[in-house]
C-alpha positions as CSV (number, residue, x, y, z in Angstrom):
1,X,-73.1,-33.8,-32.6
2,X,-70.8,-34.9,-35.5
3,X,-73.7,-34.7,-37.9
4,X,-74.6,-31.2,-36.8
5,X,-71.0,-30.1,-37.2
6,X,-71.0,-31.6,-40.7
7,X,-74.1,-29.5,-41.6
8,X,-72.5,-26.3,-40.3
9,X,-69.4,-27.1,-42.2
10,X,-71.4,-27.3,-45.4
11,X,-73.2,-24.1,-44.7
12,X,-69.8,-22.4,-44.0
13,X,-68.5,-23.5,-47.4
14,X,-71.7,-22.2,-49.0
15,X,-71.2,-18.8,-47.4
16,X,-67.7,-18.6,-48.8
17,X,-69.1,-19.1,-52.3
18,X,-71.9,-16.6,-52.0
19,X,-69.6,-13.8,-50.9
20,X,-67.8,-13.8,-54.2
21,X,-70.9,-14.3,-56.4
22,X,-70.2,-11.0,-58.2
23,X,-67.1,-12.4,-59.8
24,X,-69.1,-14.9,-61.9
25,X,-68.2,-15.0,-65.6
26,X,-69.1,-18.5,-66.7
27,X,-71.7,-21.2,-65.9
28,X,-72.2,-24.8,-66.8
29,X,-75.2,-27.0,-67.4
30,X,-75.5,-30.7,-67.9
31,X,-76.9,-34.1,-67.1
32,X,-75.6,-36.8,-64.7
33,X,-76.7,-40.2,-63.5
34,X,-75.4,-43.0,-61.4
35,X,-75.9,-46.3,-59.7
36,X,-75.9,-45.8,-55.9
37,X,-75.2,-47.8,-52.8
38,X,-78.2,-47.1,-50.5
39,X,-79.2,-48.1,-47.0
40,X,-81.2,-46.8,-44.0
41,X,-80.3,-46.3,-40.4
42,X,-81.6,-45.0,-37.1
43,X,-83.2,-47.9,-35.2
44,X,-82.6,-51.4,-34.0
45,X,-85.0,-53.0,-36.5
46,X,-83.2,-51.5,-39.5
47,X,-79.8,-52.5,-38.0
48,X,-80.9,-56.1,-37.5
49,X,-82.9,-56.9,-40.7
50,X,-82.4,-54.3,-43.4
51,X,-79.3,-54.5,-45.7
52,X,-77.7,-52.1,-48.2
53,X,-78.8,-52.5,-51.8
54,X,-78.4,-50.8,-55.2
55,X,-80.4,-47.6,-56.1
56,X,-79.9,-44.9,-58.7
57,X,-79.9,-41.2,-59.3
58,X,-80.4,-39.1,-62.4
59,X,-81.1,-35.5,-63.3
60,X,-79.9,-32.1,-64.4
61,X,-77.3,-29.8,-62.8
62,X,-76.4,-26.1,-63.0
63,X,-73.1,-24.6,-61.9
64,X,-71.9,-21.0,-61.4
65,X,-68.2,-20.6,-61.7
66,X,-66.3,-17.9,-59.8
67,X,-62.7,-16.7,-60.3
68,X,-60.0,-19.2,-59.6
69,X,-61.2,-22.5,-58.1
70,X,-64.6,-21.9,-56.5
71,X,-68.0,-22.9,-58.0
72,X,-71.5,-23.1,-56.7
73,X,-73.4,-26.2,-58.0
74,X,-77.0,-27.4,-57.7
75,X,-78.9,-30.4,-59.0
76,X,-82.5,-31.4,-59.6
77,X,-82.5,-35.2,-59.5
78,X,-84.8,-38.2,-59.1
79,X,-83.1,-40.5,-56.6
80,X,-84.1,-43.9,-55.2
81,X,-83.0,-44.5,-51.6
82,X,-83.9,-47.4,-49.3
83,X,-82.7,-50.8,-48.3
84,X,-83.5,-54.5,-48.7
85,X,-84.8,-57.4,-46.5
86,X,-84.1,-61.1,-47.1
87,X,-86.5,-63.4,-45.2
88,X,-87.6,-67.0,-45.1
89,X,-91.2,-68.1,-45.4
90,X,-92.5,-70.9,-43.3
91,X,-95.7,-73.0,-43.3
92,X,-98.0,-73.6,-40.3
93,X,-95.8,-76.3,-39.0
94,X,-92.7,-74.1,-39.0
95,X,-91.1,-75.7,-42.1
96,X,-89.3,-73.4,-44.6
97,X,-91.1,-73.1,-47.9
98,X,-89.3,-70.4,-49.7
99,X,-87.3,-67.2,-49.6
100,X,-88.7,-63.7,-49.9
101,X,-86.9,-60.5,-51.0
102,X,-88.4,-57.1,-50.0
103,X,-87.1,-53.9,-51.5
104,X,-87.9,-50.8,-49.3
105,X,-87.9,-48.0,-51.9
106,X,-87.9,-44.3,-51.0
107,X,-88.3,-42.2,-54.3
108,X,-87.2,-38.6,-53.8
109,X,-86.7,-35.4,-55.8
110,X,-83.4,-34.1,-54.4
111,X,-81.9,-30.7,-54.5
112,X,-78.3,-30.2,-53.2
113,X,-76.6,-26.9,-52.9
114,X,-72.8,-27.5,-53.1
115,X,-69.7,-25.4,-52.9
116,X,-67.0,-26.9,-55.2
117,X,-63.3,-26.4,-55.4
118,X,-61.5,-27.4,-58.6
119,X,-57.8,-28.0,-59.2
120,X,-55.7,-29.0,-62.2
121,X,-55.3,-28.1,-65.9
122,X,-55.7,-30.9,-68.4
123,X,-57.6,-33.1,-65.9
124,X,-59.7,-31.2,-63.3
125,X,-60.0,-32.7,-59.8
126,X,-62.6,-31.4,-57.5
127,X,-64.2,-31.7,-54.0
128,X,-67.5,-30.3,-52.9
129,X,-69.8,-30.2,-49.9
130,X,-73.1,-28.6,-48.8
131,X,-76.7,-29.3,-47.7
132,X,-79.3,-31.2,-49.6
133,X,-83.1,-31.2,-49.5
134,X,-85.3,-34.0,-50.6
135,X,-89.0,-34.3,-51.3
136,X,-90.6,-37.8,-51.1
137,X,-92.6,-38.7,-54.1
138,X,-93.5,-42.3,-53.0
139,X,-92.4,-45.0,-50.6
140,X,-93.2,-48.6,-51.3
141,X,-92.4,-52.1,-50.0
142,X,-92.0,-54.5,-53.1
143,X,-91.8,-58.2,-52.2
144,X,-91.1,-61.2,-54.5
145,X,-90.1,-64.7,-53.8
146,X,-90.7,-68.4,-54.1
147,X,-94.3,-69.6,-54.5
148,X,-95.8,-66.1,-53.8
149,X,-97.1,-63.4,-56.2
150,X,-95.1,-60.2,-56.5
151,X,-96.7,-57.6,-54.2
152,X,-96.3,-53.8,-53.7
153,X,-97.5,-51.9,-50.6
154,X,-97.7,-48.1,-50.7
155,X,-96.4,-46.8,-47.3
156,X,-95.9,-43.1,-48.3
157,X,-98.3,-41.9,-45.6
158,X,-96.0,-43.4,-42.9
159,X,-93.2,-41.0,-43.8
160,X,-92.6,-37.3,-43.8
161,X,-92.4,-35.6,-47.2
162,X,-89.1,-33.8,-46.6
163,X,-85.6,-35.0,-46.0
164,X,-82.5,-32.9,-45.1
165,X,-78.9,-33.8,-45.0
166,X,-75.3,-33.1,-46.0
167,X,-73.7,-34.1,-49.3
168,X,-69.9,-34.5,-49.7
169,X,-68.1,-35.7,-52.8
170,X,-64.9,-35.8,-54.8
171,X,-64.1,-36.6,-58.4
172,X,-62.5,-35.5,-61.7
173,X,-63.6,-34.1,-65.0
174,X,-61.9,-34.3,-68.5
175,X,-62.5,-31.6,-71.1
176,X,-63.8,-32.7,-74.5
177,X,-62.7,-30.0,-77.0
178,X,-63.6,-26.5,-75.9
179,X,-67.3,-26.5,-74.7
180,X,-67.8,-30.0,-73.3
181,X,-66.6,-32.0,-70.4
182,X,-67.0,-35.6,-69.0
183,X,-67.0,-36.1,-65.2
184,X,-67.1,-38.7,-62.6
185,X,-67.9,-38.1,-58.9
186,X,-68.3,-40.3,-55.8
187,X,-70.8,-38.4,-53.5
188,X,-72.3,-39.4,-50.1
189,X,-75.6,-38.1,-49.0
190,X,-76.0,-38.4,-45.2
191,X,-79.6,-37.9,-44.0
192,X,-79.8,-35.9,-40.7
193,X,-83.6,-35.8,-40.4
194,X,-86.0,-38.5,-39.1
195,X,-88.2,-39.2,-42.1
196,X,-90.6,-41.5,-40.2
197,X,-94.0,-40.0,-39.6
198,X,-95.0,-42.8,-37.1
199,X,-93.4,-43.5,-33.7
200,X,-90.6,-46.0,-33.6
201,X,-89.8,-48.3,-30.7
202,X,-87.2,-47.0,-28.1
203,X,-87.3,-43.5,-29.6
204,X,-85.7,-44.7,-32.8
205,X,-85.5,-42.8,-36.1
206,X,-85.4,-43.6,-39.8
207,X,-82.7,-41.8,-41.7
208,X,-81.5,-42.2,-45.3
209,X,-78.0,-42.7,-46.7
210,X,-76.8,-43.0,-50.2
211,X,-73.5,-43.0,-52.1
212,X,-73.8,-42.0,-55.7
213,X,-71.3,-42.9,-58.4
214,X,-72.1,-40.0,-60.8
215,X,-71.2,-39.9,-64.5
216,X,-71.8,-36.5,-65.9
217,X,-71.8,-34.6,-69.3
218,X,-71.3,-30.9,-69.2
219,X,-71.8,-28.0,-71.6
220,X,-69.8,-24.8,-70.8
221,X,-71.1,-21.3,-71.4
222,X,-68.5,-18.6,-71.8
223,X,-65.0,-18.6,-70.2
224,X,-63.7,-17.9,-66.7
225,X,-61.2,-15.1,-66.5
226,X,-58.7,-17.6,-65.2
227,X,-59.3,-19.9,-68.2
228,X,-58.2,-17.3,-70.7
229,X,-54.9,-16.5,-69.0
């Protein structure tokens, strides 16, 4: 129920932004990328064996700015989500012979639609929220360890192509001269949709979660009315 409320909250913020779309008088474009803290959830196996690990996100963004503090922002990004498993290999007699690390990689194209509120003058602080949509490009298990060759298993067919969730973030931006801006944002992407295409024991699910630490570089077109006063 909490996740559903979060999704409705994001849609509500989006509706606020779209009602004042006619007041647009500036938009921004740029690039952003980040390391990410990623993990999966939704079933007992994941909880017992899979651990958080490091992923990444990189892409382009486009932002419509309305009067005063409200903006509508969207991205097109390549994002790696997933988790990691640490295991112990044993021989036929049950003796340990080496350690194995398996990265469970979900590679997505992601498209968030965020309403952003910005405050401040010299340094701009902001918060944003809204839904995101993801398209799965590929899902793999990549294993490496002691005394075994590196192996990669393609498991894309075991997963649904689409992911849906809610994104929430906060950060700050610093103007660089008149037309440019540097920004940093911490953004969590909470998956609300079961991405597994195969049944999971005890009616379990597989859901994504990532926290991006986004560094961005912005180019500004035109001026807001509020910027010129």
